[in-house]
C-alpha beads as a LAMMPS data file, in Angstrom:
LAMMPS data file: protein, C-alpha beads

137 atoms
136 bonds

1 atom types
1 bond types

-500.0 500.0 xlo xhi
-500.0 500.0 ylo yhi
-500.0 500.0 zlo zhi

Masses

1 110.0

Atoms # bond

1 1 1 0.000 0.000 0.000
2 1 1 2.829 2.362 0.865
3 1 1 4.486 1.557 -2.500
4 1 1 1.260 2.439 -4.340
5 1 1 1.063 5.789 -2.548
6 1 1 4.718 6.504 -3.347
7 1 1 4.281 5.635 -7.036
8 1 1 1.117 7.730 -7.261
9 1 1 2.840 10.697 -5.637
10 1 1 5.838 10.322 -7.952
11 1 1 3.599 10.161 -11.016
12 1 1 1.681 13.255 -9.912
13 1 1 4.913 15.102 -9.258
14 1 1 6.270 14.166 -12.682
15 1 1 3.114 15.400 -14.387
16 1 1 3.115 18.591 -12.346
17 1 1 6.772 19.266 -13.115
18 1 1 6.240 18.570 -16.790
19 1 1 8.606 15.627 -17.020
20 1 1 5.906 13.460 -18.635
21 1 1 2.933 14.544 -20.695
22 1 1 -0.208 15.224 -18.698
23 1 1 -2.182 13.237 -21.262
24 1 1 -1.405 10.988 -24.171
25 1 1 -2.232 12.296 -27.621
26 1 1 -4.693 10.293 -29.646
27 1 1 -3.432 9.124 -33.034
28 1 1 -3.789 11.829 -35.677
29 1 1 -6.112 9.527 -37.628
30 1 1 -8.583 9.819 -34.734
31 1 1 -8.275 13.568 -34.131
32 1 1 -11.709 14.795 -35.263
33 1 1 -10.952 18.460 -35.959
34 1 1 -7.952 17.652 -38.146
35 1 1 -9.651 14.811 -39.987
36 1 1 -12.833 16.798 -40.639
37 1 1 -10.819 19.568 -42.249
38 1 1 -8.686 17.218 -44.326
39 1 1 -11.805 15.437 -45.557
40 1 1 -13.437 18.809 -46.298
41 1 1 -10.398 19.891 -48.283
42 1 1 -10.520 16.684 -50.307
43 1 1 -14.232 17.176 -51.020
44 1 1 -13.641 20.764 -52.150
45 1 1 -10.784 19.604 -54.370
46 1 1 -12.977 16.950 -56.011
47 1 1 -15.772 19.479 -56.571
48 1 1 -13.493 22.054 -58.146
49 1 1 -11.939 19.429 -60.430
50 1 1 -15.315 18.109 -61.618
51 1 1 -17.346 21.318 -61.740
52 1 1 -16.387 23.814 -64.446
53 1 1 -18.245 26.700 -62.777
54 1 1 -16.507 26.432 -59.382
55 1 1 -12.886 26.934 -58.469
56 1 1 -10.730 26.712 -55.360
57 1 1 -9.820 29.631 -53.156
58 1 1 -6.166 28.605 -53.401
59 1 1 -4.555 31.198 -51.116
60 1 1 -7.253 30.700 -48.494
61 1 1 -6.797 26.914 -48.732
62 1 1 -3.041 27.262 -48.216
63 1 1 -3.571 29.508 -45.204
64 1 1 -6.021 26.991 -43.760
65 1 1 -3.524 24.171 -44.334
66 1 1 -0.843 26.111 -42.457
67 1 1 -3.318 26.871 -39.659
68 1 1 -4.246 23.197 -39.418
69 1 1 -0.595 22.201 -39.146
70 1 1 -0.093 24.857 -36.455
71 1 1 -3.159 23.506 -34.621
72 1 1 -1.632 20.013 -34.635
73 1 1 1.723 21.295 -33.363
74 1 1 -0.016 23.332 -30.647
75 1 1 -1.815 20.192 -29.497
76 1 1 1.573 18.559 -29.034
77 1 1 2.072 16.560 -32.226
78 1 1 5.624 16.680 -33.541
79 1 1 6.536 17.725 -37.065
80 1 1 7.579 14.120 -37.722
81 1 1 4.205 12.790 -36.543
82 1 1 2.338 15.284 -38.714
83 1 1 4.421 14.529 -41.806
84 1 1 4.152 10.769 -41.265
85 1 1 0.369 11.054 -41.027
86 1 1 0.107 13.239 -44.135
87 1 1 2.397 10.887 -46.101
88 1 1 0.679 7.680 -44.977
89 1 1 -0.948 6.050 -48.027
90 1 1 -3.519 4.171 -45.965
91 1 1 -4.608 7.340 -44.188
92 1 1 -4.802 9.204 -47.482
93 1 1 -6.921 6.392 -48.951
94 1 1 -9.205 6.504 -45.896
95 1 1 -9.686 10.271 -46.200
96 1 1 -10.353 9.975 -49.936
97 1 1 -12.899 7.192 -49.331
98 1 1 -14.762 9.227 -46.709
99 1 1 -14.809 12.213 -49.086
100 1 1 -16.141 10.088 -51.969
101 1 1 -18.825 8.630 -49.713
102 1 1 -19.882 12.139 -48.666
103 1 1 -20.093 13.302 -52.281
104 1 1 -22.148 10.248 -53.255
105 1 1 -24.558 10.777 -50.342
106 1 1 -24.961 14.415 -51.411
107 1 1 -25.840 13.363 -54.975
108 1 1 -22.573 13.741 -56.896
109 1 1 -22.169 11.123 -59.607
110 1 1 -19.174 10.329 -61.810
111 1 1 -19.502 11.801 -65.262
112 1 1 -22.112 14.341 -64.179
113 1 1 -20.342 17.665 -63.661
114 1 1 -23.553 19.442 -62.684
115 1 1 -24.067 17.058 -59.769
116 1 1 -20.695 18.142 -58.354
117 1 1 -21.565 21.778 -59.013
118 1 1 -24.831 21.371 -57.098
119 1 1 -22.978 19.917 -54.115
120 1 1 -20.428 22.723 -54.237
121 1 1 -23.028 25.480 -54.513
122 1 1 -24.930 23.998 -51.566
123 1 1 -21.747 23.898 -49.479
124 1 1 -21.022 27.531 -50.359
125 1 1 -24.598 28.544 -49.516
126 1 1 -24.470 26.652 -46.215
127 1 1 -21.160 28.328 -45.346
128 1 1 -19.479 25.038 -44.530
129 1 1 -15.771 24.373 -44.299
130 1 1 -16.026 22.797 -47.746
131 1 1 -17.849 25.807 -49.138
132 1 1 -15.280 28.192 -47.683
133 1 1 -12.663 26.594 -49.935
134 1 1 -14.714 27.129 -53.111
135 1 1 -15.616 30.127 -55.250
136 1 1 -17.777 30.588 -58.342
137 1 1 -15.836 31.353 -61.520

Bonds

1 1 1 2
2 1 2 3
3 1 3 4
4 1 4 5
5 1 5 6
6 1 6 7
7 1 7 8
8 1 8 9
9 1 9 10
10 1 10 11
11 1 11 12
12 1 12 13
13 1 13 14
14 1 14 15
15 1 15 16
16 1 16 17
17 1 17 18
18 1 18 19
19 1 19 20
20 1 20 21
21 1 21 22
22 1 22 23
23 1 23 24
24 1 24 25
25 1 25 26
26 1 26 27
27 1 27 28
28 1 28 29
29 1 29 30
30 1 30 31
31 1 31 32
32 1 32 33
33 1 33 34
34 1 34 35
35 1 35 36
36 1 36 37
37 1 37 38
38 1 38 39
39 1 39 40
40 1 40 41
41 1 41 42
42 1 42 43
43 1 43 44
44 1 44 45
45 1 45 46
46 1 46 47
47 1 47 48
48 1 48 49
49 1 49 50
50 1 50 51
51 1 51 52
52 1 52 53
53 1 53 54
54 1 54 55
55 1 55 56
56 1 56 57
57 1 57 58
58 1 58 59
59 1 59 60
60 1 60 61
61 1 61 62
62 1 62 63
63 1 63 64
64 1 64 65
65 1 65 66
66 1 66 67
67 1 67 68
68 1 68 69
69 1 69 70
70 1 70 71
71 1 71 72
72 1 72 73
73 1 73 74
74 1 74 75
75 1 75 76
76 1 76 77
77 1 77 78
78 1 78 79
79 1 79 80
80 1 80 81
81 1 81 82
82 1 82 83
83 1 83 84
84 1 84 85
85 1 85 86
86 1 86 87
87 1 87 88
88 1 88 89
89 1 89 90
90 1 90 91
91 1 91 92
92 1 92 93
93 1 93 94
94 1 94 95
95 1 95 96
96 1 96 97
97 1 97 98
98 1 98 99
99 1 99 100
100 1 100 101
101 1 101 102
102 1 102 103
103 1 103 104
104 1 104 105
105 1 105 106
106 1 106 107
107 1 107 108
108 1 108 109
109 1 109 110
110 1 110 111
111 1 111 112
112 1 112 113
113 1 113 114
114 1 114 115
115 1 115 116
116 1 116 117
117 1 117 118
118 1 118 119
119 1 119 120
120 1 120 121
121 1 121 122
122 1 122 123
123 1 123 124
124 1 124 125
125 1 125 126
126 1 126 127
127 1 127 128
128 1 128 129
129 1 129 130
130 1 130 131
131 1 131 132
132 1 132 133
133 1 133 134
134 1 134 135
135 1 135 136
136 1 136 137
């Protein structure tokens, strides 16, 4: 019992002094804010590629990408962790699949540019993250 109290006190002291993290970071693949924005960026990219009347707000998208990276660093993720996540082919495939599923559920169909345009216009009108990355030509 005394050993348990000593270990607990030592662990609390280490956390308080900052020698160990106060909490463990969840894997980047499970971090909702980051994943939602990456998926939104992929959706906006697909819309702008398929819809001839919509384009990307490129400078805004780049600023949002930098802000998202800063957000991850501020949460405690290292540059190496961030880069490994962004370079991971399985994670990229997962994000792409979620984006494609979203587009399909919203009515976008391959070969039908107008269906992508309709999704994009709705996102712009609804002032979503996706819509914020798009602009009418």
